N, C-alpha and C positions, 0 to 999 in steps of 0.2 A: 147596106145599113152600116153607117159608121158610128163607132162608140166613142164617145168623149173620155178623156182621162177620169173625169169624176166617175162616169158610170162604170169603168173597169174597175176603180177601187171598191166601187159597192158590190162588186162580184164576190159570192161565197167561195171561200177556198177552204179545202180538207184541212182539218186540224190533227197533226201529228201527236201521237201520246208521247209525253214527256213524263219519265218516271219521279223525276226531282221537280215537277211543276209546282207543288205546294211547299217545297222546302225553301228556306229563306237562304240568303246569300251565305250566312255564317255556317249553317248547317251543311251546306255543299262544300264548303271550305273545309269543315271538319271531316266529311267522307272522303274528300281528295287527300287529306292527310293521312287518313287510315290505309288508303290505298297504297301511298307511296312508301310509308314507313311499315308496312306488311304487319300493322297491329301492335307496334313496340309502344305507342302511346295510349295510354289508357283513358285519359281525360276525353278526348274526342270520341271513344267510344261511348261514354256515358250520354254525351250530348246527342249522338245520333240514334241511341236508343230512346231518350225522351223525345226526339223528334220524330221517330218511327211510330211511336204510341199515339202522337197527337195527329198524324197525317193519316187520313182515312185511304186515300188512294195510293199510299207507298205500296211498291210491289213486293210479293212475298218473297222473292230472292233477296231482296235487300234487307227485310226484316231478319230472315233466317241468317244471313251473312253477318249482320250485327250481333245476333244472340250469340253465334259461335265465337266472335271475338270477345264477347263477355265471359263466356266460359273459358277461353284461354287466358284471359287477364287473371281470373279467380284461381286458375291452375298455377300459373306462374307466381302469384302471391303465396299460395299454400307451399309451393316448393321452396320459396325463398324463406318462409318461416320455418321450415325443416333444416334447410341449410345453416340458418342461424342458430338452431337448438343444438345441431351436430357440432357447431364450433365451440359449444361451451365445454370446459375443461372437467373432466370425470376422474374420480380417485379409481384406480384399479385395485380390486380385490385381493390380488395376487402379490403385485409387487409394490403396492400402496404409493404409487406415482402418479401424479397427476396427468392427464393426457386428453388430448382433445377427443370429443364425442364421435367423430366420423373415423376414428382410429380404434374403435370397440366393436367386438362381435360377440353377440351372446348366442348360447346354445340352447334353442327352442325346447328341448328335451330335459333341459336341466332342471332338477327339483329345487335346487337352492336358489335358482335365479341370480348367479353371481355376475357381476360385471368384470369382465376380463378383457385386457388389451390385447391387441394383435400380435404383439411380441411375445407375450406370454403363452399364446397358442402355439407359436411356432417353436419356442423352446420346449414345450410339453411334448409336442409330437415329434420332435427331432431327437429327443433323449431316448436312448436304447431303441432306436427306429430298426436297426438291423435284428435285433434280438426279437423284437415284436413281430417283424415280418417273417422271419424262419418259424417261429412258435406257431403262428397262423398257418403256414404252409405245411407243416407236418402234421398239424391237427387234423387238416384235411386230407392229407397224403395216405395217413396210417388210420383214419377212421373207420368204423365198422360200415358205414354206409357209402363208402367211396366210389363204388360203381353202380350206385342205385341211380337211375336216371331221373326218377321223381323226387329225389332228396334235394333239399335247398340248402346249400352251403352256408353256414353261419358267417355273418360279416365280421370284419375285423374286430377283436374284442378289446376295443379302445374305450375306456369309461370316461367319464366326463372329468375334468379338471377340479372340480370341487370334491369329488370322490363319491359322487352318488352312482347308482347302477345303470343310469340312463346312457344310451349309446351316444355316438356322435353322428350327425347327419352326412350326407355324402357331400353336401354344399360346403361345410366346413372342412372336411378332409381334403377336398380339391382346392382349396385355397392355402392351407397351411401344412398340410402333410407333405413329408420328403418323398422323392421319386421312388425310394424302394419301397415304400407301403402301397403306394399307388400301383407300382407295377405289380406286387403280389396280389392286390385285389384283382387286377385285370388278369393275371395268369389264371387265377381260381375261376374266374367267370369263363376263360376261353376252355378250360377243362371241362366245365359243365356242359358247354355246348358240344365238345367234341364226344362226351359220352352220350349225351341225348340223340346226336344224330345216327350213332349205331342202333340204339333202342328203336327209332323210328324208321329204321330202313332207309335212310337217305343216303347211304354209302353204296356204291355200285356193286362191290364183290361183298362175302360175307367174311367179315374179319373179327379178330379177337382184340380186346384191349389190353395193351402192355404198359406196365408202370415204368416211368422213367428213373433208371438206375440212380440218378443224382437225388439224394435225398433233401437237397434243398430247392427242388424243382417240382411244383406241382403237375406238370405236364404228364400226357400219355402218347402213347403210339399206337398204330394199328398193324397187326399181324394178320396178313392177307394169306398164310400158309404156301407161298409161292417162294418169297424172297426170304434170304438168309439174314438179312439185315433189317433192322427197324430204326426210325428217326423219331424223336420226340419234337410234338409239334411246338412247344413252347422255347425251349433251350436250343433246339436243331442238334441234339447230341445224337451220335449214332451208335449202335452197338449191335453184336451178333446174337442172333436169337439161338438159344440152347433148347432143342425140342426133345422131351424124353422119347427114348426108343423102346420097343416092345421088350426085347432083351433086358434093358436097364429096370425097367419096371417090375420084371419077374426076379431078376438076381439080386437086386439091392436089399430086399427083405430078408432073403434068405443069408445074406453077407451080415447084415446087421445081427440076425439070431445067432449066427456062430460066434461073432464077436462077443456078443453079452455072455455066453456060456465060456468062452475061451479066457476072457479076462474079467474074472469076478470082482476085481477091485473097483471098476467103473461103477456097477451097479451098487456096490457097498458104500461107496463115497457118494453116490447121488441119494441113497436112503438116507445116509447122515444128515446130508445137507438139508433135505426136505423134511425130517423129523426135528433137526435143530433150529428149524425156521430160519436159516440164513439165507435161503434163496427163495425169490419170490417173482411171478411175472409182473412185468409193469402193466397196469390197467389200461394203458393208452395204446400200446403198440405189441404187448405180449412178449417182449424181450425180457429174457432171465436177467434179474438184477440180484447182486449179492451185497448182504448188510454185515459189515465188519465192526460195528460200533457206531456210537453217536446218537444222535436223537432220531425221531422217527420220520423227520423231513427228507424225502429221498427224491433224487433227481435222476432220470433215466438219462444214459450216456447215449443213447441211440436217436431217441425221438426228442430229446431236451425237455421233456415236461416232468412236473413236480407231482407228487402223490405222498400220501400218508402211509407209512410201512405197517400201521397197526390195523386199518380198516381199508386200505387200498383205494381211498377217495381224497381227493385234494379239492 
């Protein structure tokens, strides 16, 4: 049987599914524009969204793709508005100079909600940074609970720039604090981990905790009762371990007792100093301090911390 050309054309052919079948030429061009520019043009996105609403046979993937582009466009618009808002000049409450808004950093814990520029934060944290770091280290080193594994060491006692009692968050310190303050904070954290390892039996041998002889270092060392030397884990300083002997523990109290009766002037001077209230123990490190005049504001020469001579509190 021979088919004529007219009969071949009348044959039914399978139709392929075209997802853009109901889209007009302009709508197809808009979709192509979005694909090429990866969503940088916002106007064709709106055209395609309207087209996807009208077309019933538009595939779900195309609709979802168009909606995602709309969300991205809204996000870009929001970020652009925030950028323009940050570029506005704001007067700093500390230095009273006009600065761009993106150069301001606010303390979320501040009670006064002051607006402070980044330069003022740097100047505030860099002033007396060494003294603040040493005071923090010595408060940890000579504290009453310095060997307690469950004790949470206080953070750096740095108050807000406005004078309120709210502390400074770690994010603000990491941005503007000098290296010496950040190092002091990390060294104290290392000390806490080393003490917890001993309490949780994470060390292979039985050890004792030794304090670093450097008063400006919060580090500790382990004494395994075998080696005659110890080394600080923070500053890596090594020193000889002096262990008391049995003879020394028995003889020393006897010698002290004999010295006491042999030289009665020592006991007499000590009694006069205590009765005359010229000697007093530091409430922070228990070191003996002598007051030879002046006001009641005292500063210990060992731990460098201040206290009130009258009530031993500061």
